[in-house]
N, CA and C of each residue as an Amber inpcrd file, in Angstrom:
protein
   660
  -0.0540000 -26.4100000 -13.8980000  -1.4710000 -26.0600000 -14.1230000
  -2.3570000 -26.8320000 -13.1520000  -3.4180000 -26.1780000 -12.6750000
  -4.3160000 -26.8230000 -11.7400000  -5.0520000 -27.9740000 -12.4270000
  -5.3180000 -29.0330000 -11.6920000  -6.0490000 -30.1820000 -12.2150000
  -7.4690000 -29.7680000 -12.5720000  -7.9380000 -30.1930000 -13.7590000
  -9.2810000 -29.8020000 -14.1940000 -10.3650000 -30.2740000 -13.2380000
 -10.1050000 -31.3590000 -12.5130000 -11.1360000 -31.8530000 -11.6070000
 -11.3790000 -30.8840000 -10.4570000 -10.4370000 -29.9430000 -10.2460000
 -10.6080000 -28.9630000  -9.1880000 -11.4020000 -27.7490000  -9.6370000
 -11.7070000 -27.6560000 -10.9280000 -12.4020000 -26.4830000 -11.4290000
 -13.8380000 -26.4620000 -10.9200000 -14.3440000 -25.2590000 -10.7250000
 -15.6870000 -25.0840000 -10.1890000 -16.1020000 -23.6500000 -10.5000000
 -17.3040000 -23.4290000 -11.0410000 -17.7020000 -22.0620000 -11.3930000
 -17.8120000 -21.1300000 -10.2060000 -17.7860000 -21.6960000  -8.9930000
 -17.8530000 -20.8590000  -7.7950000 -16.4800000 -20.6070000  -7.1800000
 -15.4380000 -21.1360000  -7.8080000 -14.0920000 -20.9530000  -7.2860000
 -13.5030000 -19.6310000  -7.7840000 -12.9170000 -18.8910000  -6.8520000
 -12.4550000 -17.5310000  -7.1320000 -10.9930000 -17.3810000  -6.7390000
 -10.2530000 -16.6130000  -7.5570000  -8.8980000 -16.1970000  -7.2410000
  -8.9310000 -14.7080000  -6.9300000  -8.2850000 -14.2990000  -5.8430000
  -8.2130000 -12.8880000  -5.4750000  -6.8770000 -12.3000000  -5.8810000
  -6.9170000 -11.0850000  -6.4400000  -5.6820000 -10.3380000  -6.6380000
  -5.3730000  -9.5980000  -5.3380000  -4.1990000  -9.8880000  -4.7720000
  -3.7930000  -9.3150000  -3.4920000  -3.4620000 -10.4160000  -2.5120000
  -2.6140000 -10.1000000  -1.5150000  -2.2820000 -11.1090000  -0.5090000
  -2.1010000 -10.5070000   0.8800000  -2.5070000  -9.2520000   1.0580000
  -2.3720000  -8.5910000   2.3590000  -3.6280000  -8.7220000   3.2020000
  -3.7330000  -7.8640000   4.2160000  -4.8710000  -7.9180000   5.1350000
  -6.1970000  -7.7010000   4.4100000  -6.2000000  -6.7710000   3.4380000
  -7.4450000  -6.5280000   2.7070000  -7.8880000  -7.7840000   1.9640000
  -6.9530000  -8.4710000   1.3240000  -7.2940000  -9.6990000   0.5980000
  -7.7770000 -10.7830000   1.5570000  -7.1540000 -10.8970000   2.7200000
  -7.6080000 -11.8750000   3.7090000  -9.0380000 -11.5810000   4.1340000
  -9.3370000 -10.3090000   4.3520000 -10.6920000  -9.9070000   4.7380000
 -11.7000000 -10.2430000   3.6380000 -11.3540000  -9.9240000   2.3920000
 -12.2740000 -10.2070000   1.2880000 -12.4770000 -11.7150000   1.1310000
 -11.4130000 -12.4880000   1.2950000 -11.5450000 -13.9410000   1.2220000
 -12.5070000 -14.4510000   2.2940000 -12.3900000 -13.9080000   3.4880000
 -13.2550000 -14.3550000   4.5890000 -14.7240000 -14.0630000   4.2920000
 -15.0240000 -12.8430000   3.8010000 -16.4310000 -12.5210000   3.5810000
 -16.9940000 -13.2880000   2.3820000 -16.1810000 -13.5430000   1.3690000
 -16.6730000 -14.3630000   0.2590000 -16.9570000 -15.7900000   0.7190000
 -16.0510000 -16.3430000   1.5040000 -16.2380000 -17.7190000   1.9800000
 -17.4560000 -17.8620000   2.8720000 -17.7730000 -16.8150000   3.6300000
 -18.8190000 -16.9230000   4.6480000 -20.1140000 -16.2010000   4.3060000
 -20.1200000 -15.4330000   3.2120000 -21.3230000 -14.6490000   2.9220000
 -21.5680000 -14.5520000   1.4140000 -21.2520000 -15.6020000   0.6940000
 -21.5400000 -15.6200000  -0.7440000 -21.5620000 -17.0610000  -1.2230000
 -21.9110000 -17.2410000  -2.4760000 -21.8930000 -18.5800000  -3.0750000
 -20.4960000 -18.9700000  -3.5290000 -19.5300000 -18.0530000  -3.4150000
 -18.1800000 -18.2860000  -3.9270000 -17.2330000 -18.7740000  -2.8360000
 -16.1630000 -19.3980000  -3.2830000 -15.1110000 -19.8680000  -2.3740000
 -13.7540000 -19.4920000  -2.9560000 -12.9490000 -18.8160000  -2.1600000
 -11.6210000 -18.3900000  -2.6020000 -10.6580000 -19.5710000  -2.4990000
 -10.0250000 -19.9060000  -3.6160000  -9.1150000 -21.0520000  -3.6410000
  -7.6630000 -20.6450000  -3.8440000  -7.4080000 -19.3530000  -4.0670000
  -6.0270000 -18.9180000  -4.2510000  -5.9410000 -17.4130000  -4.3740000
  -4.6870000 -16.9400000  -4.3930000  -4.4060000 -15.5090000  -4.4680000
  -3.3500000 -15.2800000  -5.5480000  -3.2950000 -14.0550000  -6.0560000
  -2.2740000 -13.7070000  -7.0410000  -1.8060000 -12.2790000  -6.8210000
  -0.5250000 -12.0360000  -7.0510000   0.0680000 -10.7040000  -6.9760000
   1.1050000 -10.5940000  -8.0900000   1.5120000  -9.3790000  -8.3920000
   2.5940000  -9.2030000  -9.3560000   3.8460000  -9.9170000  -8.8590000
   4.5870000 -10.4940000  -9.7810000   5.7630000 -11.2740000  -9.3990000
   6.7360000 -10.4630000  -8.5260000   6.8660000  -9.1750000  -8.8140000
   7.7980000  -8.3420000  -8.0560000   7.4120000  -8.2280000  -6.5840000
   6.1440000  -8.5080000  -6.2690000   5.6610000  -8.3940000  -4.8870000
   5.3040000  -9.7460000  -4.2820000   5.7090000 -10.8150000  -4.9380000
   5.4200000 -12.1610000  -4.4450000   6.4140000 -12.5120000  -3.3460000
   5.9720000 -12.4290000  -2.0940000   6.8520000 -12.6520000  -0.9520000
   6.5000000 -13.8900000  -0.1470000   5.3440000 -14.4570000  -0.3610000
   4.9610000 -15.6870000   0.3330000   4.1290000 -16.5470000  -0.6070000
   4.2180000 -17.8320000  -0.4140000   3.5820000 -18.7670000  -1.3400000
   2.2150000 -19.2430000  -0.8640000   1.8730000 -18.9470000   0.3850000
   0.6100000 -19.4210000   0.9510000  -0.0190000 -18.3060000   1.7780000
  -1.3230000 -18.1070000   1.6340000  -2.1160000 -17.2060000   2.4660000
  -3.3850000 -17.9420000   2.8610000  -3.6710000 -17.9640000   4.1360000
  -4.8630000 -18.6740000   4.6240000  -4.9110000 -20.1110000   4.1120000
  -3.7460000 -20.7360000   4.0640000  -3.5870000 -22.1320000   3.6300000
  -3.9790000 -22.3400000   2.1700000  -3.9140000 -21.2590000   1.3860000
  -4.2050000 -21.3280000  -0.0370000  -3.0340000 -20.7520000  -0.8320000
  -2.7950000 -21.2440000  -2.0550000  -1.5920000 -20.8400000  -2.7890000
  -1.6550000 -19.3960000  -3.2760000  -0.4650000 -18.7930000  -3.3550000
  -0.3080000 -17.4740000  -3.9640000   0.5900000 -17.6500000  -5.1850000
   0.1360000 -17.1720000  -6.3410000   0.9220000 -17.3180000  -7.5670000
   1.1650000 -15.9430000  -8.1730000   2.2080000 -15.8400000  -8.9830000
   2.4930000 -14.5990000  -9.6980000   1.3960000 -14.3210000 -10.7200000
   0.9780000 -13.0710000 -10.7980000  -0.0480000 -12.6950000 -11.7630000
   0.3910000 -13.0270000 -13.1810000   1.6830000 -12.9400000 -13.4380000
   2.2050000 -13.2660000 -14.7630000   2.0030000 -14.7350000 -15.1260000
   1.7910000 -15.6060000 -14.1200000   1.6040000 -17.0460000 -14.3470000
   0.1590000 -17.4980000 -14.1540000  -0.7540000 -16.5640000 -13.9770000
  -2.0920000 -16.9440000 -13.5230000  -2.8390000 -17.8180000 -14.5320000
  -2.6420000 -17.5630000 -15.8250000  -3.3690000 -18.3570000 -16.8260000
  -2.9640000 -19.8230000 -16.7490000  -1.6580000 -20.0870000 -16.5430000
  -1.1890000 -21.4650000 -16.4450000  -1.6480000 -22.1270000 -15.1520000
  -1.6590000 -21.3550000 -14.0640000  -1.9900000 -21.9290000 -12.7510000
  -3.4920000 -21.9940000 -12.4980000  -4.2100000 -20.9640000 -12.9020000
  -5.6590000 -20.8820000 -12.6750000  -6.3260000 -20.3910000 -13.9610000
  -6.5310000 -21.2560000 -14.9380000  -7.0080000 -20.8300000 -16.2580000
  -8.3940000 -20.1900000 -16.1990000  -8.6320000 -19.2060000 -17.0700000
  -9.9190000 -18.4930000 -17.0440000 -11.1110000 -19.3570000 -17.3940000
 -10.8840000 -20.5000000 -17.9910000 -11.9960000 -21.4030000 -18.2920000
 -12.5500000 -22.0760000 -17.0390000 -11.7880000 -22.0510000 -15.9450000
 -12.1830000 -22.7770000 -14.7480000 -12.3270000 -21.9100000 -13.4900000
 -11.8240000 -20.6820000 -13.5230000 -11.8150000 -19.8600000 -12.3170000
 -12.2560000 -18.4300000 -12.6320000 -12.9340000 -17.8290000 -11.6640000
 -13.2880000 -16.4160000 -11.7430000 -12.2600000 -15.6030000 -10.9500000
 -12.2600000 -14.3020000 -11.1770000 -11.3450000 -13.4080000 -10.4760000
 -12.1150000 -12.3340000  -9.7310000 -11.5150000 -11.8680000  -8.6360000
 -11.9230000 -10.6210000  -7.9920000 -10.6540000  -9.8280000  -7.7510000
 -10.5520000  -8.6840000  -8.4260000  -9.3920000  -7.8180000  -8.2360000
  -9.6740000  -6.9880000  -6.9910000  -9.1210000  -7.4320000  -5.8760000
  -9.5080000  -6.8830000  -4.5710000  -8.5480000  -5.8260000  -4.0560000
  -7.6310000  -5.3490000  -4.9130000  -6.7000000  -4.3100000  -4.4640000
  -7.4660000  -3.0620000  -4.0460000  -6.8810000  -2.2970000  -3.1070000
  -7.5310000  -1.0880000  -2.6060000  -7.3610000   0.0900000  -3.5520000
  -7.0980000   1.2730000  -2.9690000  -7.0760000   2.5000000  -3.7660000
  -5.6500000   2.9440000  -4.1040000  -4.7230000   1.9780000  -4.2400000
  -3.3380000   2.2690000  -4.5910000  -3.2840000   3.0600000  -5.8910000
  -2.4910000   4.1530000  -5.8900000  -2.2950000   4.9690000  -7.0900000
  -3.6350000   5.4040000  -7.6630000  -4.4890000   5.9510000  -6.7950000
  -5.8100000   6.4680000  -7.2040000  -6.6100000   5.4030000  -7.9630000
  -6.5530000   4.1680000  -7.4440000  -7.2890000   3.0260000  -7.9970000
  -6.7470000   2.5320000  -9.3380000  -5.6290000   3.0670000  -9.7870000
  -5.1190000   2.7010000 -11.1190000  -4.5420000   1.2900000 -11.1470000
  -3.9210000   0.8480000 -10.0400000  -3.4220000  -0.5300000 -10.0110000
  -4.5700000  -1.5020000 -10.2180000  -5.6590000  -1.3110000  -9.4770000
  -6.8090000  -2.2030000  -9.6070000  -7.3930000  -2.1450000 -11.0180000
  -7.4650000  -0.9470000 -11.5890000  -7.9920000  -0.8010000 -12.9470000
  -7.1040000  -1.5170000 -13.9620000  -5.7930000  -1.3580000 -13.8280000
  -4.8820000  -1.9940000 -14.7870000  -4.9800000  -3.5120000 -14.7400000
  -5.0040000  -4.0830000 -13.5270000  -5.0740000  -5.5410000 -13.4270000
  -6.4400000  -6.0550000 -13.8770000  -7.4670000  -5.3160000 -13.5980000
  -8.8050000  -5.6800000 -14.0720000  -8.8350000  -5.7350000 -15.5930000
  -8.2850000  -4.7260000 -16.2310000  -8.2860000  -4.6850000 -17.6920000
  -7.3810000  -5.7640000 -18.2840000  -6.2380000  -6.0130000 -17.6430000
  -5.3590000  -7.0860000 -18.1170000  -6.0490000  -8.4380000 -18.0130000
  -6.6890000  -8.6790000 -16.8710000  -7.3670000  -9.9650000 -16.6720000
  -8.5170000 -10.1440000 -17.6530000  -9.2040000  -9.0640000 -17.9630000
 -10.2800000  -9.1370000 -18.9410000  -9.7380000  -9.5550000 -20.3040000
  -8.5900000  -8.9890000 -20.6780000  -7.9830000  -9.3540000 -21.9600000
  -7.5360000 -10.8170000 -21.9750000  -7.2180000 -11.3500000 -20.7910000
  -6.8230000 -12.7560000 -20.6900000  -8.0200000 -13.7020000 -20.7270000
  -9.2150000 -13.1510000 -20.6860000 -10.4100000 -13.9740000 -20.8160000
 -11.1270000 -14.2900000 -19.5200000 -10.7540000 -13.6390000 -18.4140000
 -11.3870000 -13.9360000 -17.1280000 -12.7400000 -13.2410000 -16.9980000
 -13.6260000 -13.8910000 -16.2620000 -14.8460000 -13.2530000 -15.7910000
 -14.6590000 -12.9260000 -14.3160000 -15.5200000 -12.0380000 -13.8080000
 -15.2810000 -11.4510000 -12.4940000 -16.4850000 -11.6450000 -11.5740000
 -16.1620000 -11.6510000 -10.2930000 -17.1600000 -11.7820000  -9.2420000
 -17.6010000 -10.3860000  -8.7850000 -18.8890000 -10.2190000  -8.5610000
 -19.4060000  -9.0470000  -7.8450000 -20.0130000  -9.5400000  -6.5420000
 -19.6060000  -8.9150000  -5.4440000 -20.0710000  -9.3220000  -4.1130000
 -20.9050000  -8.2140000  -3.4970000 -22.1210000  -8.5480000  -3.0650000
 -22.9790000  -7.6450000  -2.3030000 -23.2930000  -8.3320000  -0.9800000
 -22.8790000  -7.7250000   0.1050000 -23.0870000  -8.3250000   1.4210000
 -24.5750000  -8.5680000   1.6830000 -24.8630000  -9.6710000   2.3430000
 -26.2420000  -9.9400000   2.7600000 -26.7110000  -8.9310000   3.8040000
 -25.7780000  -8.1890000   4.3820000 -26.0870000  -7.1760000   5.3900000
 -26.1190000  -5.7720000   4.8100000 -25.9820000  -5.6530000   3.4830000
 -26.1180000  -4.3660000   2.8040000 -27.5530000  -4.1880000   2.3240000
 -27.9360000  -2.9570000   2.0400000 -29.2630000  -2.6590000   1.5040000
 -29.0870000  -2.0620000   0.1070000 -29.3200000  -2.8920000  -0.8930000
 -29.1530000  -2.4760000  -2.2850000 -30.4560000  -2.7760000  -3.0250000
 -31.0680000  -1.7640000  -3.5880000 -32.3630000  -1.9450000  -4.2330000
 -32.2250000  -2.6590000  -5.5690000 -33.2610000  -3.4110000  -5.9720000
 -33.1490000  -4.2750000  -7.1500000 -32.8560000  -3.5420000  -8.4560000
 -33.2450000  -2.2660000  -8.5720000 -33.0450000  -1.5910000  -9.8540000
 -31.7090000  -0.8560000  -9.9410000 -30.8130000  -1.0930000  -8.9790000
 -29.4780000  -0.5020000  -9.0480000 -28.6800000  -1.1970000 -10.1510000
 -28.1170000  -0.4180000 -11.0570000 -27.2950000  -0.9650000 -12.1410000
 -25.8600000  -1.1130000 -11.6470000 -25.2710000  -2.2970000 -11.8580000
 -23.9290000  -2.5650000 -11.3540000 -23.0740000  -3.2170000 -12.4200000
 -21.7940000  -2.8480000 -12.4500000 -20.8380000  -3.4780000 -13.3340000
 -20.2000000  -4.7020000 -12.7100000 -19.0950000  -5.1520000 -13.2990000
 -18.3570000  -6.3110000 -12.8000000 -17.3100000  -5.8850000 -11.7700000
 -16.8540000  -6.8750000 -11.0030000 -15.7530000  -6.6850000 -10.0530000
 -16.0650000  -5.5860000  -9.0360000 -17.2600000  -5.6730000  -8.4740000
 -17.7220000  -4.7150000  -7.4570000 -17.8170000  -5.4320000  -6.1240000
 -17.4990000  -4.7180000  -5.0370000 -17.8330000  -5.2140000  -3.7100000
 -18.6220000  -4.1360000  -2.9750000 -19.7170000  -4.5490000  -2.3370000
 -20.5400000  -3.6630000  -1.5100000 -20.6570000  -4.3330000  -0.1480000
 -20.1690000  -3.6670000   0.8770000 -19.9450000  -4.3090000   2.1650000
 -21.0830000  -4.0550000   3.1570000 -20.9760000  -4.7060000   4.3090000
 -22.0610000  -4.7180000   5.2770000 -22.4350000  -3.3080000   5.7280000
 -23.7330000  -3.0740000   5.8670000 -24.2320000  -1.7930000   6.3320000
 -24.3010000  -0.7220000   5.2680000 -23.7790000  -0.9720000   4.0800000
 -23.8680000   0.0110000   3.0010000 -25.3060000   0.0830000   2.4870000
 -25.6890000   1.2840000   2.0370000 -27.0170000   1.5040000   1.4660000
 -26.8400000   2.0900000   0.0730000 -27.4890000   1.4560000  -0.9030000
 -27.5150000   2.0010000  -2.2590000 -28.9840000   2.0810000  -2.6630000
 -29.4990000   3.3030000  -2.7790000 -30.9210000   3.5200000  -2.9950000
 -31.3080000   3.3480000  -4.4720000 -32.6220000   3.3380000  -4.7580000
 -33.0820000   3.1110000  -6.1280000 -32.5460000   4.1330000  -7.1290000
 -32.4720000   3.6810000  -8.3830000 -32.0980000   4.4960000  -9.5310000
 -30.6300000   4.9330000  -9.4970000 -29.8030000   4.1790000  -8.7910000
 -28.3680000   4.4590000  -8.7840000 -27.6620000   3.5680000  -9.7950000
 -26.4640000   3.9940000 -10.1540000 -25.5850000   3.1910000 -11.0020000
 -24.2300000   3.1190000 -10.3280000 -23.6810000   1.9020000 -10.1870000
 -22.3530000   1.6880000  -9.6140000 -21.4710000   1.1060000 -10.7050000
 -20.4100000   1.8150000 -11.0580000 -19.5580000   1.4080000 -12.1650000
 -18.7120000   0.1920000 -11.8520000 -18.1140000  -0.3620000 -12.8700000
 -17.3000000  -1.5570000 -12.7370000 -16.0590000  -1.2880000 -11.8870000
 -15.6060000  -2.3610000 -11.2220000 -14.3380000  -2.3320000 -10.4950000
 -14.3360000  -1.2980000  -9.3760000 -15.4450000  -1.1950000  -8.6790000
 -15.6160000  -0.2040000  -7.6120000 -15.8750000  -0.9070000  -6.2810000
 -15.2980000  -0.3640000  -5.1980000 -15.5320000  -0.8760000  -3.8510000
 -16.3490000   0.1370000  -3.0560000 -17.3900000  -0.3430000  -2.3950000
 -18.2070000   0.4850000  -1.5000000 -18.1600000  -0.1660000  -0.1320000
 -17.5520000   0.5100000   0.8330000 -17.2670000  -0.1150000   2.1180000
 -18.3900000   0.0520000   3.1290000 -18.1740000  -0.5040000   4.2970000
 -19.2040000  -0.6230000   5.3290000 -19.7830000   0.7330000   5.7250000
 -21.1030000   0.7940000   5.7590000 -21.7870000   1.9810000   6.2570000
 -21.8720000   3.1300000   5.2790000 -21.3700000   2.9830000   4.0710000
 -21.5160000   4.0480000   3.0700000 -22.9800000   4.1690000   2.6720000
 -23.3980000   5.3870000   2.3270000 -24.8010000   5.6440000   1.9950000
 -24.8510000   6.3990000   0.6650000 -25.3700000   5.7330000  -0.3500000
 -25.4690000   6.3370000  -1.6750000 -26.9420000   6.5600000  -1.9750000
 -27.3400000   7.8130000  -2.0620000 -28.7520000   8.1470000  -2.1970000
 -29.2260000   8.0170000  -3.6380000 -30.5400000   8.0440000  -3.8010000
 -31.2250000   7.7830000  -5.0640000 -30.6910000   8.6220000  -6.2270000
 -30.7420000   8.0350000  -7.4160000 -30.3950000   8.7050000  -8.6630000
 -28.9420000   9.1840000  -8.7060000 -28.0770000   8.5560000  -7.9430000
 -26.6590000   8.9300000  -7.9840000 -25.8960000   7.9940000  -8.9080000
 -24.8200000   8.5370000  -9.4670000 -23.9860000   7.8100000 -10.4290000
 -22.5820000   7.7040000  -9.8430000 -22.0980000   6.4720000  -9.6990000
 -20.7400000   6.2110000  -9.2280000 -19.9530000   5.6540000 -10.4040000
 -18.8560000   6.2950000 -10.7540000 -18.0950000   5.9030000 -11.9280000
 -17.3370000   4.6010000 -11.7550000 -16.5620000   4.2540000 -12.7610000
 -15.7300000   3.0510000 -12.7400000 -14.4730000   3.2860000 -11.9000000
 -13.9510000   2.1940000 -11.3190000 -12.6640000   2.2020000 -10.6200000
 -12.6520000   3.1980000  -9.4450000 -13.7360000   3.2310000  -8.6910000
 -13.8240000   4.1260000  -7.5320000 -13.6590000   3.3490000  -6.2330000
 -13.4210000   4.0810000  -5.1570000 -13.3310000   3.4980000  -3.8150000
 -14.0910000   4.4280000  -2.8880000 -15.1950000   3.9230000  -2.3290000
 -16.0390000   4.6880000  -1.4040000 -15.8140000   4.1140000  -0.0180000
 -15.1290000   4.8570000   0.8400000 -14.7270000   4.3440000   2.1420000
 -15.9060000   4.3060000   3.1150000 -15.6770000   3.6560000   4.2460000
 -16.7180000   3.4520000   5.2440000 -17.3260000   4.7520000   5.7390000
 -18.6470000   4.7820000   5.8130000 -19.3500000   5.9340000   6.3600000
 -19.5110000   7.1030000   5.4230000 -18.9890000   7.0320000   4.2170000
 -19.1720000   8.1270000   3.2590000 -20.6610000   8.2500000   2.9090000
 -21.1290000   9.4960000   2.7610000 -22.5300000   9.7480000   2.4530000
 -22.6190000  10.5770000   1.1780000 -23.3950000  10.0840000   0.2240000
 -23.5640000  10.7400000  -1.0670000 -25.0390000  11.0700000  -1.2300000
 -25.3570000  12.3560000  -1.3820000 -26.7420000  12.7810000  -1.5010000
 -27.3570000  12.3710000  -2.8210000 -28.6450000  12.5750000  -2.9360000
 -29.3640000  12.1900000  -4.1390000 -28.9120000  12.9660000  -5.3670000
 -28.9010000  12.2810000  -6.5070000 -28.5950000  12.9340000  -7.7630000
 -27.1650000  13.3680000  -7.9360000 -26.2390000  12.7720000  -7.2190000
 -24.8180000  13.1160000  -7.3590000 -24.1800000  12.3200000  -8.4900000
 -23.0600000  12.8460000  -8.9790000 -22.2830000  12.1550000  -9.9980000
 -20.8260000  12.1180000  -9.5550000 -20.2950000  10.9050000  -9.3830000
 -18.9090000  10.7110000  -8.9490000 -18.1450000  10.1280000 -10.1310000
 -17.1260000  10.8230000 -10.5980000 -16.4010000  10.4060000 -11.7870000
 -15.5310000   9.1890000 -11.5590000 -14.9900000   8.6640000 -12.6550000
 -14.0980000   7.5100000 -12.5870000 -12.8550000   7.8310000 -11.7460000
 -12.2960000   6.7940000 -11.1450000 -11.0230000   6.8800000 -10.4070000
 -11.0960000   7.8520000  -9.2210000 -12.2610000   7.9690000  -8.6050000
 -12.3780000   8.8220000  -7.4160000 -12.2280000   8.0050000  -6.1410000
 -11.7840000   8.6830000  -5.0940000 -11.7110000   8.1030000  -3.7510000
 -12.4340000   9.0360000  -2.7970000 -13.4210000   8.4960000  -2.0820000
 -14.1330000   9.2560000  -1.0520000 -13.7570000   8.6830000   0.3000000
 -13.1420000   9.4920000   1.1530000 -12.6360000   9.0280000   2.4330000
 -13.7230000   8.7590000   3.4520000 -13.3110000   8.1690000   4.5620000
 -14.2450000   7.8030000   5.6230000 -15.0290000   9.0210000   6.1160000
 -16.3520000   8.8310000   6.2330000 -17.2530000   9.8430000   6.7810000
 -17.2530000  11.1490000   5.9980000 -16.8440000  11.1090000   4.7500000
 -17.0060000  12.2910000   3.9000000 -18.4790000  12.4330000   3.5250000
 -18.8700000  13.6650000   3.1610000 -20.2630000  13.9540000   2.8340000
 -20.3180000  14.7330000   1.5280000 -21.1250000  14.2440000   0.5980000
 -21.3100000  14.9020000  -0.6920000 -22.7590000  15.3780000  -0.7570000
 -22.9490000  16.6940000  -0.8420000 -24.2930000  17.2770000  -0.8580000
 -25.0510000  16.8280000  -2.1020000 -26.3670000  16.7460000  -1.9830000
 -27.1900000  16.2980000  -3.0990000 -26.9470000  17.1620000  -4.3340000
 -26.9450000  16.4930000  -5.4830000 -26.8170000  17.1770000  -6.7540000
 -25.4080000  17.5710000  -7.1500000 -24.4150000  17.2550000  -6.3350000
 -23.0390000  17.6640000  -6.6090000 -22.3950000  16.7040000  -7.6090000
 -21.5600000  17.2500000  -8.4820000 -20.7760000  16.4490000  -9.4230000
 -19.2970000  16.5400000  -9.0550000 -18.6320000  15.3980000  -9.0720000
 -17.2000000  15.3260000  -8.7740000 -16.4980000  14.7620000  -9.9920000
 -15.5220000  15.5050000 -10.4980000 -14.8210000  15.1160000 -11.7190000
 -13.9610000  13.8890000 -11.4870000 -13.5580000  13.1880000 -12.5460000
 -12.6950000  12.0080000 -12.3920000 -11.3730000  12.3350000 -11.7140000
 -10.8490000  11.3370000 -11.0030000  -9.5190000  11.4330000 -10.4300000
  -9.4010000  12.2770000  -9.1780000 -10.5060000  12.4900000  -8.4770000
 -10.4900000  13.3340000  -7.2830000 -10.4800000  12.4840000  -6.0200000
  -9.6780000  12.9220000  -5.0380000  -9.6720000  12.3300000  -3.7010000
 -10.3590000  13.2950000  -2.7450000 -11.3550000  12.7950000  -2.0320000
 -12.0340000  13.5690000  -0.9900000 -11.6020000  12.9800000   0.3450000
 -10.9240000  13.7780000   1.1590000 -10.3550000  13.2900000   2.4070000
 -11.4060000  12.8940000   3.4290000 -10.9680000  12.1380000   4.4150000
 -11.8610000  11.6890000   5.4910000 -12.5010000  12.8810000   6.1820000
 -13.8150000  12.7960000   6.4020000 -14.5350000  13.8410000   7.1110000
 -14.7940000  15.1020000   6.3210000 -14.4380000  15.1250000   5.0560000
 -14.6030000  16.3250000   4.2260000 -16.0570000  16.4720000   3.7790000
 -16.5340000  17.7250000   3.7550000 -17.8770000  18.0200000   3.2760000
 -17.7860000  18.7680000   1.9510000 -18.4810000  18.2440000   0.9490000
 -18.4610000  18.8350000  -0.3870000 -19.8550000  19.3820000  -0.6800000
 -19.9540000  20.7000000  -0.8620000 -21.2610000  21.3260000  -1.0660000
 -21.4070000  21.9290000  -2.4620000 -20.3500000  21.8890000  -3.2610000
 -20.4160000  22.3790000  -4.6420000 -19.5920000  21.4660000  -5.5340000
 -19.8030000  21.5880000  -6.8410000 -19.1040000  20.7270000  -7.7900000
 -17.5900000  20.8800000  -7.6560000 -16.8860000  19.7440000  -7.8280000
 -15.4220000  19.7390000  -7.8560000 -14.9980000  19.3840000  -9.2740000
 -14.2250000  20.2680000  -9.8970000 -13.8820000  20.1010000 -11.3030000
 -12.3980000  19.8640000 -11.5490000 -11.5450000  20.2240000 -10.5940000
 -10.0980000  20.0870000 -10.7650000  -9.6120000  18.8470000 -10.0310000
  -8.9470000  17.9390000 -10.7460000  -8.4390000  16.7260000 -10.1150000
  -7.4340000  17.0760000  -9.0280000  -7.5140000  16.3820000  -7.9170000
  -6.6250000  16.6260000  -6.7940000  -7.2360000  16.1040000  -5.5200000
  -6.6730000  16.5290000  -4.3990000  -7.1320000  16.0960000  -3.0800000
  -7.8120000  17.2580000  -2.3780000  -9.0200000  16.9930000  -1.8630000
  -9.8130000  18.0180000  -1.1910000 -10.0250000  17.6250000   0.2660000
  -9.9240000  18.6110000   1.1550000 -10.0980000  18.3660000   2.5840000
 -10.8780000  19.5200000   3.1970000 -11.4130000  19.2900000   4.4070000
 -12.0040000  20.3730000   5.1800000 -13.5030000  20.3120000   5.2800000
 -14.0450000  21.1050000   6.2110000 -15.4880000  21.1250000   6.4280000
 -16.2230000  21.7330000   5.2430000 -15.5390000  22.5960000   4.4780000
 -16.0310000  23.0250000   3.1800000 -14.8820000  22.8020000   2.2040000
 -14.9800000  21.7500000   1.4490000 -13.8550000  21.1770000   0.7280000
 -12.9890000  22.2100000   0.0210000 -11.6870000  22.1840000   0.3270000
 -10.7280000  23.0510000  -0.3650000  -9.6600000  22.1740000  -0.9860000
  -9.1120000  22.6430000  -2.0880000  -8.1000000  21.8680000  -2.8090000
  -6.7780000  21.9190000  -2.0620000  -6.3220000  20.7580000  -1.6460000
  -5.0590000  20.6700000  -0.9140000  -3.8830000  20.5660000  -1.8670000
  -4.0610000  19.8660000  -2.9680000  -2.9780000  19.6990000  -3.9360000
  -3.4400000  18.8490000  -5.0850000  -2.7810000  19.0080000  -6.2390000
  -3.1380000  18.2300000  -7.4090000  -2.2330000  17.0340000  -7.5210000
């Protein structure tokens, strides 16, 4: 177990140990009040004990190594299994008593009345206009543009350059690919993947993957 003298309300453990986790650790260390002091992954995927000169521990041992009374978590996994891995670990960690970090880049434009859940990251160049809601455990990457009065569900991943028009509704567990475009007023049902560069001009109701200049269902 970590020594209590090392505890600090600004100390954070990241779930993940790959390039994405390294990137998130760097931006937290350099553009937030938080400092990443360790990493965690499922024991079955624990292949190295140190990342960026910080320890990596099995998620199954996290309470003993980094107790929730002393450390916060950021579940930084990407969109693996339609964001379900990130959702499962987020929910497990919540049951273990952890609180979570939400990161908004100092280089993002997010209006004060935007409602946000826990375990969110909003990256540089992203725009979130007034009267929007961003659900818990959601990542919004660089250059994404979410227009006014739009609703982003829980456990979503909005890739770089994605554009969402005003008054849109994006369901839980959705993935919007790079430079995709969602026309104003469109609703997207839960569990939908919108491919990179895809344009969506009407509601999408069937879960699956959509691609093309006028989104067509590629497969469920």
